[in-house]
N, C-alpha and C positions, 0 to 999 in steps of 0.2 A: 535497333527492335522494333518491332509491330506489334500494336500490343490491340483487340475490341472488346472493349467494353461497353456491355447493354444493362441499360437502368432496370433495375425490378430482379436482375438472374443473375444466380452468381460465377464469378469466372478463376479459372484452374490458375494454378500457381498464388502467387500473395497479393492476388488487383482483391484491395478493398472497397465494397460500396461508401459512397458517405449519401446520408439522407441530410438534408436542409430541414430541419424541423417543421411544423406545418403544413399546412393542400395550400395548393396552391391555388385556389380558391377565395381564400381565406382575406381577411385584410390587408396581412404582410405580401402579400403576393408570391408564397414562400415556394423555393420548386426541387428539382432532386438535382442532386451533383455527382458528378459519377469522373473519376478518373483510380490509378497506380497510384497510391502513398506508399507502397514499401517497392515503387525503383524509382528513383528523383529525374525530373524531367520528365514525368507524362504531362500534358496539360489535363485539364480537369476544367471540363467539361457543368454547366446548368441550364437547365432547361424550368421554364415555369410557363404554366400548368407542369406539373412533374406524374411521372406514368399514376394511371389509376384516377386518375379527380373526376369526380363526374355535374362540380358545380363550379364550371371555372367557366367567369366573367368573359363573353364576347369582345364588352369594349376595350380590356388589352391583352388583346391577340398570342403569343406566342412573342417570349420571349429568348433566345439563346448566349451566352455568355463564355466564353472560355478564361481561363488564369493555365498560365503558361506558354504560352502557346495563340496560334493563329486561325479561327473557322478556313475549312477550306471548302464545305459543303453541308448546308442548310436545305433539308427536303421537309415540306411541311401539306402535307394535302387531306384535301376531306371529298369521303367517293370517289380514292384514287387520283380526282382532279389538282393540281397545286393551289397553294395558295401564294397571295405576290406578300414579299419582303423585301426590307434594306438592310444592307449590309452597313456596319461603323465602316470611318473613312481605318479607323487601323486593325480591320478587321476581329476586331474581337470582339464582338456582337452584333447581335440579328436582331431586329424588330419586325413580325408581319403587321397586316393590316389589320382589321377587323375581323371578328370570326361570325361566324355564323347562329344566330343560339339554337338552341335542340340537339345539337352536333357531333358525332365524333371524330377528333382529328389524330393522324397519324405523322410523329416527328422521327427526322434522322438529322444525326448532324456528326460532322468528320473534323476531329482539330488537329493540329499537328506542332512540333516543339519544334522549335528554334533545331534540335541536336535529329531532327525525322520520328521521332516517337509519335504515335498517333492513338488517338481515344473517338471510341465512337458510340452515342448516343443511340436509342432508340425511348421511344417514348409515346403515349397512345392516351388520350385526354375527353373528357365531353365539359359541353358547353350546358349553359343553366337553359331551362325553355323559357320562350318570352311570355308572359301573361297578355301584354298587350301585342299584337302585329302592327307596322310598320309600313303600307305598300302604295307604291306609285302606282295611283287607279288609272290616269289619263295624261298624255304630254297630245300638247299643240305644237311641231307642226306633225300630220306622218308617216310612217317610216319611209321615207326614200323619195316622199314627196320633193317638189321641186314648187319652189317659193318665191317672193318678192324680196327683196332689197333691205326692207324693213318689217319680217316676218319675228315679233316675239318670240320666242322660248317659255313655252305657258306649261308650268308640274303643279298635276295637281295627289294628294294625295289620299290614304283612304278613311285619314285621322286628324285633328288638330293634332299638329307639329308645338309640344311643349320647349321643346330644345332648338330650336330655330337655328344659331348657331353650328350647332356638331353636326344635323343637318347640311345648310351648307356649306359645310367645309370638306360636304361628301361630295358634292355638287362640280363639274366640271368639262366646261365645253370648249371644245378643238374643235380649228377654223384653218383650210389650206394659208384663206391668206387671214392676217392680223387683224382685229379686232380691238380693241376698246368700247366694253360694256357693264353692266352693274344687276343683280339679283335686286329685285321688290319682293317684297310677302303682301298682295292685296290680300290676306283673307289667315288663319290657322293652317289653312288646309292647302291653300294655294301660292306659289310662290312663281315672280313674273320674271326673263331674263331678256333686256333688249342691246342698244348698242346706243354709245352718246347720238346725244339730238345735232340734228341735221349728218350724222359721219353713220349711215349703213352701211350692213353687210355687201363687203365687194363685188360686186359679180360673177357667176358660173364658178364655183367650188361646192365641197360638202363640207358640213360643219359635223358636229357628231356631241351628242348630250351621254354625259360617264353620271350615273348618278349611283354613288357608293357608298349604296347606306346599306350593306346587309350587315346586321351586329355593333352598329352606332345603336346608342341609349337614345332618347328621345325624351327618357318622362321614367319614373316609377316600375321599374320589371318591362318596360315598354321598349323595342331594338325594332329597327329594320329588321326584315327579313329575308329582303334580296333585293340583289344586284337590278341597273335597268339600263339599258342603253338603248339611245336611238337618231339615228342618223337622217339625214335631210341633203337637199339640194336647194343652192338660191340658182337661182338665176339669173337672165338679160335685167336690166335695170329699169324697172321701169318705173316712170315719173308722171305722176298723172298729176298738174296743175285747172284745179276749175278759177272763174270768177264773178258772183252769181248781179258783178252791178257789168261787164261787157260783156254778159251771157252768151262764154265762149270756153270751150272745155279740151286742153293739148296735150300732147299725148307725148312724152319721149324715149327710147329704148334706147337703152345708153352713152347718154346725151343727145343722141338724133333726132328730132323733130320728126315720127310717122305718122300721127294724121290731128286729125281739129276739126273740133263741130260746135255748133251753134246747139244751145241749152236753154231749157225754161227750169227756174232754182222756185226756192220756195215762197210761198205769193206773200205768206204773212200774213197778222190782223185775228187771230184766234194765242191769246194772252190769259197762262194758266200760270198763277203765285207768280207772276213779276215776268215771271217766261212765256215769249210768244214761241208755243209750236211746229207753226206753221214756217216758221224762219229755217234756211238753212243755216245748218251750224259753219264757222270756218275755223280751219282750221288743220290738224295733220291727219288724216283716219287715214285706215288701212283696209285694204279691202279684204273682207271676210269668207267671202264666201257666195255662192250661185243660184239664183232658184232657174227654171224655167220650165213652167210659169210659176212666180210669188203671186201666193193671193192675199193683197193688203186690202185693209179693213179700218173701219175708223174706232176701232173696242181701243187701238194705243191711248187712245185717248178718251175710254171709257163712257165714247158715243154711239148706241145702237147702228150697227151698221143702215137699218130698216129709220136711222130716225134724220131723212134727208132736212129738212130743218132747222137740223141743230148738227148739218154735215154729216152725215153717216153719211159710211160709202164700201162699197163692196168692190173689187177691184183684182181681176186676171191679168197679169201684166207679164209677158214675156221678158225673155234678159232679162234678169234683173241682178245684178255685183252689188251684195252689203255690204256697207260703206261704217254702220251706228249698227246699237242698239237700242236706237229711239226711231227707228223705223223708215232710213235715209238710206237709198238706192241709186247708184248711177243705171237704171231701165231705156226699154223703149216704150215710147206714148206717141203712137203716130195721128191718135184726138190732138196733141197741142203741135204741132210739128207747124201751126200758122205762130206756134208767138214764140218756138227756137231760133233761140238769137236775137231774141227782140225784148220778151216780155219774161217776166217769173209769172207765175200759174201756177205752180204743185204745192203738195201738201208737205216741201219737205226737200222731197228726190232731184236730183238733177234728168230729166224729162231730155231720150235724147233721140233723134231719128233712125229707125226701126233700123236701119244696116246699121248705123254707127253701133248699135247697141248688140248689134250682131257678135259684129266684127271685135267689141272689147272683152264681151261674156266672150268668147275662144282665146282673145289675148292675154288677158291677166292671169297672174297668179293668187292666192292668196297671200296679201305680205305685199301688195304693194304702194304707195305713199300717194294718200291720195288729197292733196291739198287746197284746201279751200280757201276758196278769201271773198270779202265782199258785203259782209254781215254782221250786222251786231253782234248775234245771239254766237256768243263762244262754244268751242265744243270743249266738255269737260274732261278732262284723264280717263274717266271709268267709263267713259259711253263707248260699249266697242272694245276698239282695239286701238286707243286711242292713244296709248299709252307716255308718245309724244310730246301731247302736249303739258305733261309733267316738266321740270327745268329741271336740268342733269343733278343737279348741286342737293333736291331735294328725294330723288330717287336713291341714290346714292345710297342717300342717310334711309332709305326701304330696307336697305340688305340690314341684315341681322350680324356683321361684319362692320358694315361703315364701308367698305371696302368698292374699289373698280376690279373690272377680270381682266388680265387680255385672254387673249385665244388660242392666236397662232403659233 
């Protein structure tokens, strides 16, 4: 015998609706139980939050359980769109993901007993509104951008994240080809994902970030209000090696040398607080962006461009590829061709022949590793995208969950 029982609605015959005490939004998380107690063997289905609940907690999701049978179908929708969830191995329970705050949800669940008797329950409820909203404000790289194998994923939020563990648990990175990486919180509003030191993304594949923060509680009455998805592409493997002592730069693509040229790096000689700001930094840089032209001035070191006696300058530089936040570029410089390959005369950039600089400007992606050797000035891990300068063990410790992530 098959009987349909609907939460909150009287049913013909001997059916009795059994409602649990309390409301689903309360501390105990009680819900509504529906079944036919007058007829033996009919499964009883419990839905929490219950029908009519107006203050359900988003972080608790929807829970459906059955006694005396197994769940055959559970559907939870918001504005007609389904909500994902997971069925237990024995098919007696189903739990949704977190829910969006300030939203109405509809639930329909069907259970069947071993003797084939069926109960169906429906419910409708609303979640509480968020007093404070957490959203993804920005993500680098851009949507569908083709990037280099060293590209980090940088996620910026609209407000400080109090519960970093909850948010990090909701971040998912998947790639066509497996990689091991980890998240690192560089601030309360930004978290960065990168791969292991020396083990970049494999070339020519897609990577997808999913920030499943909708309904995640991150503080007092503070909830994520929307999920965010970003897909980008890893291009060919571009590795750039430069040596300031040999005055040479070499570019490989997928392990094969494609171009090499003479450079002129930072000449040194300007020491501020123990740091020679005219020296090129040594370490693993990443290409960050392109400017054609770039306007370079001495303002970054606190010197008026018109103050020539103290090293002031202002120059318009074509085909410039940025590699740090301290003013370092690989760029064209016709005026120093005489020194390129022989002598370091720049303020820290890698001066290159115009033809080579133009080629590299077109060739490079954002996120290409640029490994520079030969100077005593070490690149700091937070100078631009120089995250590979931090040891892997320390980077993993910067994860709120203190764990690595496999992306395959």
